[in-house]
N, C-alpha and C positions, 0 to 999 in steps of 0.2 A: 565627522559621522560618527555614529554609533554603531556598534556591531549587535545585532540580536543573538544572544546565546540561548535564550528559552525557546524550545519548540513547542508548538501546541498543536494536539492532536486534530486531524481535518474531520470536520463533520461528514457522515455518510452521505447528507443530503446535498453535499459541496461536490460529490463525485459525479463522472457520468454515469448514466443510467445503466450501461454495460459493466459497470463495476461495483455497483450498490449491492447486489446478493453476496458476493465475495467478501465485501467489506463489513457486512453485517454478520456474516459467519466468523470473519477473522476477529473483530472486536467481541464476539461473543465468547470465542476461546483465549481472549487475554492479547491478541495482538494489539498494537497502536500504528494507526497510519497518520505519518507526517508528511507536510509539503517542503521539500527542500528550497532553498533560497533561489536555485535555478527553475524552480516550478515543476519538478519531478516529484513523485509520491514515492516515500520510503515506508514499506512494510514492516514493520520490527516487530519479531517473535517474542513471547515473554521471556524473561531473564534466564539465560542458559540452554534455551532450545533451539538454536541455529542462528543464523546469519540472515542482514536485512536484506530485503530483496527492493530494487528500484525498478521504478517503472515509469513512463511518461503520464503525466495528467490526463492529457487528451490523445488517446490512440489514434495515429493517423490510419491505420488499417486493420483488418480483423487479425491478422498475423500477429502483430505486437500484443494484442490481448490475449491470444491463445498461448503466446510463448509466457507471458507473465503467470497465466492460468497454470501451465505446466511447471513453472518455477514454484510457485506456492503449493501444488499439489506434491512435489518432491519434498518439501518443507513440512508434509505431513497434515496440510490444511485441505480438508474436502472442498474444493470449490467445484 
């Protein structure tokens, strides 16, 4: 079995509707969104501008997306 090492960015259109506006803002600011091997999303800021933020790709409740939005705001991303 071969292990995938190259990470490809996720298209904004592949995300749930609740995440699309934030994803468009993030990608316009230089962020890259990847899907991990476990299915989560990794929001990666431009080099040297902070830490990667991980979130579920399908938020099960409104609080989980609200928590991710809070993390993105604390990372200086206006969402």
